[in-house]
Structures are given as structure tokens and as C-alpha cells.
N, C-alpha and C positions, 0 to 999 in steps of 0.2 A: 962598712963595719957591720958585724953581725953579733948578736947577743944570744946566748943559750937560753933555754926555757927557764933554767934556774936563776939566771941573772935577771931576766924579765920579771920573774916572780918576786925577786928581792926588790927590784926597783919600784914595781907598781903596787905591791901588796896583794896581787892576785895570785892565788895558789897555782902551782903547776897543774894540779888536777883540773882546775877551772880552765886554764889555758888549753889543756888537751881537749876538754869538752868543747870549747869554742872552735877548735880545729875540726873536731868530729862533725859538728853541725854546720861547718862552712862559714861561721861568723868571723873567725880570725885564723886563717891558715898561716903557717910559718912561711918565711921567705924560701927556705929550703930545708931538706932533711940531710943530716950528716951521714957518712958511711956507717957510723955507729948507731943510726936510727934516732939520734937526738934532733930535736927541733931547734932551728935557729931563726931569729927574727932580726929584721933590718929596720931602718928608720921609718919606712912606710907603714910597717906593721905596728910600730910603737905609736905612731900618730893615730892609726885606726883604733888601737886599744884605748888611747886617751878619749876618743869620741865615744867608744862603747861605754866607758866608765862615766863620762859626762851624762849620757842619755840614761844610764842606770840610775844616776842621781836624780833624774827627772821622772823616775818611775816607769820608764818604757820597758816593755817586755823584750825578750831576746828576738822574737820574730819581727816585732816592729822596728827594733834597732837595725836588724839585717836588711829590712826592706828600705829603710832610709839610706843606709850606707851603700846599698847596691843600686839605688836609683840615680837619676841624673840631676837631682837637686843640687844646687850650688853648695858644696861642702863648706866653703869659706863663709857663706851667708848663714849656714846652719850653725857653725862654730861661733860666729859673731852673736847669734841669738842665744846660744848657750851662755856665752860670756855675759850678755846683758842680764839674763835671768839670775846667774850666780851673783852678780854685783847687787841686783835688787834684793836677793835673799840675804846677802851679807849685810846690807844696810838695814833690813828689817830686824835681823838678829842683833845688830848693834843697838838699835832702838830698844829692843826688848831687854838687853843687858842694862841699859840706862834706866828703864822703867822699873825693873826689879831692884836695881841698886838703890834708886830713889826711895822706893817703898821700904826696903830693908833699913835704910838710914833713918827714916821717920819712925819706924817701929822701935829701933834701938834707942833713939832719942827719948822716946816716951816710956821705955821699958821700966824705968824706976819711978815713974810718976804715978798717976791715978789709974793707969791702965787704959785710959781713953786716948786714942790716937787722933790727932788733928790732921785732916787732909785738906789743904787749902784749895787744891784743884782736883776733885775726884776723877775728872776725865783723864788725868795723867796716869791713873792706875791701869788704863787699857791701851796706852800708846804702844804701837808696834804689833798688836795682835791682829791677825787676819780677820777681816770682816766675815760674819756668818754668810755662807753661800746659800742661795735658794735651793730647795729640793727639786732638781730637774724632773725626777720621776713624778713628783706630786703635781708639778705644773702640767706635764703632758697628760696625766690622769684627769686633771680638772678640765683642761681645754678640749680633749678628745676622749671622753670616757669610753665610747663604743670601740674606738680604735685601740685604746689601752687594753680592754678586755680581750679583743681579738688577738692582739700581739702577745699577751700573756699566754693564751691558749697555744699559739703556734710555738712559742719559745719552750713551753713545757713539753711539747711533743718532740723537740729536737734532741738528738743524741749529743754526747760530748764531742764526737767527731764532727757532727753537723755544725755545732756552735763554733768550734775552732776554725772550720773551713769558712764559715760566714765572717768571722772576725778577720781572717786573713784577707778575704775579698774586700772588706770595708777598708782596711788599712792600705791595701794595694791601690784602691781607687783614690783615696786621699792623696797618696803619693803622686799618682798620675795627674791629678788636678794641680798639685803643687808645682809640678813641672811646667804645666801650662801657665800658671800664675807667674812663676819666676821668669818665663820666657816672654811675658807681656802679652799673652794671647787674650784677645777680648772674650768676654763671657758669652757673647753671641756667636762666636766662631763655631762652625759645624762640628769640629772635633770636640770642643768643650760640651756642646749640646748633646753629642752622642754619649759622652760620659754621664750627662744628666739623665739621659734615657736609661742607661744602665742603673743609675742610682734610683730612679723612680720605680723601675721594674723590681729592684731589690726591696724597696719599701712595700711594694704591692704583695710581696710574699707574706707580709704581716697584716697590712691593712691598705685600703685604696683611697688615698687622699684626693680631693678635688683641688682645683686651682688655688682656692683660698687657703685650704689646709696645708697644701704643699708649700706655699709661700710662708705660712705661719711656722712650719717646721724649719724652714731656712732661717727665719728670724730667731727661733730657739737656738739653733746652732751658733748663731752670731752673738746673741744677747746673754745667754746663760753662761755663767763663768765656768761651769764644769765642762759643758760641751766645747766652749771656746778654747779652754786649756788643752783639750785633746787635739784640736786642730792645730793650735800653736806649737804643739810638740813636733808636728811635721814641718810647718812653716808659718811664721807669723803673718797674719792677715788672711790665712786660708779660709777661715770661717766666713769672713765677709765676701770673699771671692765666690765661694760656693753659694752663699745666700743670693748674691746677684745673679748667678747662673741659674739658680732655681726659679727666680722671678721670670727670667726670659723664657725658660722652659714652660712654666705654668701658663704664661700669656699665650705662647705659641701653640702648645699642645693640649692644654687642659682647659683653656678659656671657653 
């Protein structure tokens, strides 16, 4: 069964203009083009569109989404991870609804009183809010000040095209590592270590870490919530996998 672009737009809430754009950039080509030039989509395209919309909900850019969809990463595992994240966010929002509702009820109960609101458990005011995340940039700046300054200088000299190219390279390598991780490849495997060499050389474009600093950078990827979230968008556990691979690389090549 096939659906026209107008039908897909109606079902998904995605405009026909956006669907045409997705086709033009190769993110979501239609199953076929009709003799009248109209685009038609089948079940496989609808499933791909669902994945695109899910990853958009997780704030991935279109290039990152295309890289994930076109990679060999287990799409069922990726969808399962999206499902887990959505359920976690649903639970958090339900908790926030209860928190605000409870506060509203207490304020309304005391509205006609003295104006003083009694909060029996003040910690309840903050239930469901996301914890404040550490400033990853501040941490890097504090731990490696010279490297930070050098990196800032290199970044400032990069053109927009250079920056976009570098971001694509970083995302592509994360996906390649995810493929190794999903396949169960040990971090000491030569193929994984070859990727670590590419990663290290990429870092050296900005600054040159020794073994201790390179291991520390791997710990930052794994421990910092912002860095970890970026890796988890590709595959859950990827930050830990890369950290372990970086330790092996540092001991073998930088020690």
C-alpha cells in the first residue's frame, strides 16, 4: 500500500514542504514517483519518518539523524532506546504535574488566610525538576587551561564550512564506534584502536594531550552528563566504550 505526500503530511503533521526537503537532502526519499510527478510513500518510509521525528524530539540535527539511519547500528536497539527515553521523560513530566498541582492546592488553601503558606515538606517543591548539570566547558577550562586556550584559538580560525565538516567527521566516527560496540568488538581490537588513532589525531588539531590527559578526556566523555547525552543519542553506553578504548590507546601509544 502506498500513501501520497498529502496523506503522509496529514497523518504525521509534517508539512509537504518539509517532506520534499527531506527527499531533496536524501533523508527520506519516497518509495516511488508517480507518472504525475507526485511522491508516494510505503510502510518502510513511514517507519523511517517515525524514527526521524523521534530523533528530532531528542534534538538531533538532520545530518546526525541521517548518519544514524544510514549506519549499520541495530535500528531495533535504537528504537528501543528512544522508547526508554520517552517513557523516562513521560514519568518526569507526570511528576512535575503532581508537584505543581500540589503547590497550587496549598496556595489556594491559604489564599483566604493570613497570606502565609505552610509548606510541610519544602523539598516537594522541586520534585521532578532535572538536576543542574555541571558546566562541561568550565570543567575542561579548569582542568586543562593551556589546552582550552589553544583550542579556542583554533576554533576561532575555523570557517563555518570547516566547523561543519569537523562536526560531520566527529559524528561519523561516533557511529563507527557504535557499530563496533553493538557487534561486541573488544576495545583493544586493532580496528577499534585504529579509530582511536583517528580520534587522537583529530584532538591534536586543537591540542596535544599526553596519556594522562587523554584518559582524563575519556573520563569527561563518560562522566559529564552533557557529553554522555551526546554519545547516548547515538547508542547507549557508547561514552563508556570510547573511554575504555581511549585508556587502551593511551597506555599503548602515549605511555
